C-alpha angles and dihedrals in degrees: 000000000000117000133178116247089245090058091048092050094048094049093045092052093052092046094049091049090047089054089059103262117143116259090252094052091042089057091050091048090051094049090049093050090050091049094052092045090052089059094049100262123132094251095162092050091051094046092049090049092051095046091051092047094051099034111143092001114130109249091231090066093061097037126100111272092216131006090201095059117104089236121032119221137167131230092241090055088243125079129213110239089212095056093038092046093050089049090050091054090051090049095050094125091049089052090052092049095048097035092220141043119190129201128195128218097358116178120232093353094197089071089065093056098080089060088062086068092062090048091048093052091049091050098039088228133093119261125211136200129199132191135155094351098314125112127193127180132183141177090200095266105052133034131216122199125194138163129017106005092181090080095055092094094046115143091218138018115203088209133004118191123199121199137186138228096029137179121247115220131154098025126203123208120224124240133213099232133036138198112245126189115242088229095058091045090054092047091053090046090057090058092041091057090064088072092062115098113239116253118262132189089257094050091049090053090050094047124106111284092005130125144101100246132069113211097178 
């Protein structure tokens, strides 16, 4: 199915919120999913996979223990790319000062890549990420992909290394619509439905066409 990027972002935001993410992180997850979809990646598939993997898990368990450590890791021995990515964007200046930031056992590493764009725009320099033979770089507007593209949909990266400043070669241009699998759309819809308030007697009475009296 073909969906506009606005539709993808809206669905992703509701799904992320339904999975228990804060509104702020749900918004970031939605923007990231839209960004990946614009560059031809299966953003909705990856987001649905992540939400199912971390469903009902406290965010603290999949968050970096310390942002000052040379290598970031999480208590659950797997790190959320959304939380880690948002932290990376916040630590953009630290990345520039150090030159690299490494993360261990990061789930669906491609989902962390959009956050590099925010870091790049803050720094005014491109940021790159490498894992398992793949390298992606972005200045926040364009994306460059090099190396082994078969690992881009990996469920886990043993180590993901971010560097700045980075070189941009082999650029991709974004699009305005993206193909989305019906399966991933349904999986996101399942999470999105959790945000709907359950029906009550009062809400049924207030609903269209509802009521106990007939005034005709």
